[in-house]
N, C-alpha and C positions, 0 to 999 in steps of 0.2 A: 159661627159663632159659639155654638158649642160644644164643637171639640174645641175649639181654643185653650177655652176655660180649664181644660184637664192637658195642656200640654208638658206643664212644668209634671207634671208625676213621676214621667221615667225618667226621666236627672235626675231630680230629688231622692229618688229610691238608687239610680244608681250608682253612688257615691255613696250611698249606708254600708259603711261594715260588716253588718248585719244579715245584709241582703245579699250582700257580697258572700259570705262563708256560707253564709245557705245549697247559692248557686254548687258552688266546690262542690263542699259534700254530696251537693243533688238530694237531699233526703229530705224529707216533711222535715218544718224547721218548728213547736211549739210556740218557742219567741219571736218568730219571724212572722207567723198568724196576728199574734197579737199585735205586734207592729203597724201590720197592714191595717187590721183594724181601726187602730188607734187614726193611723193614717186618712180611711174613709171617711172616718169624721168631721176630717179638715177638708177634705178635697170637694166633699158633695157627690164623690160618687157612686155609683150603685155596687161595684165591689170592684179589687181589687184582688189582682194576680200575680204569682211568679211562677213561671217557668223553666225548666231544666231543658238542654240543647235538645231530646228529641221532645220536647211537650209536653209531658205532665208536668202538673202542676203540684207545685211542692210546698206550696203555703199562699193560701189565700186568704180576705179579710168576714168571708163567708162560710170560715175553716166550723162551725160549732152548729150550721143549719144543717136538715139531712139532704137539702141538695146540693152540699159546698159540694166545689171545685177539686178540691183536693185530692189528687192518686186518679184524677180524669184530663 
């Protein structure tokens, strides 16, 4: 049940052109970080992040924290 409440998040994110552009560029995006932080508030998830095809996190809702996932 706990995971079921989050299953729509990837689907919603995958249709946002800002996310698609950031993934294509493969570079960190301040705009995408802000967007993920907004979505986090609505989703009640702990963290939302996006990684490139190599697994490098290029954006995260925790981008302003000392232990951010961005760049890892």
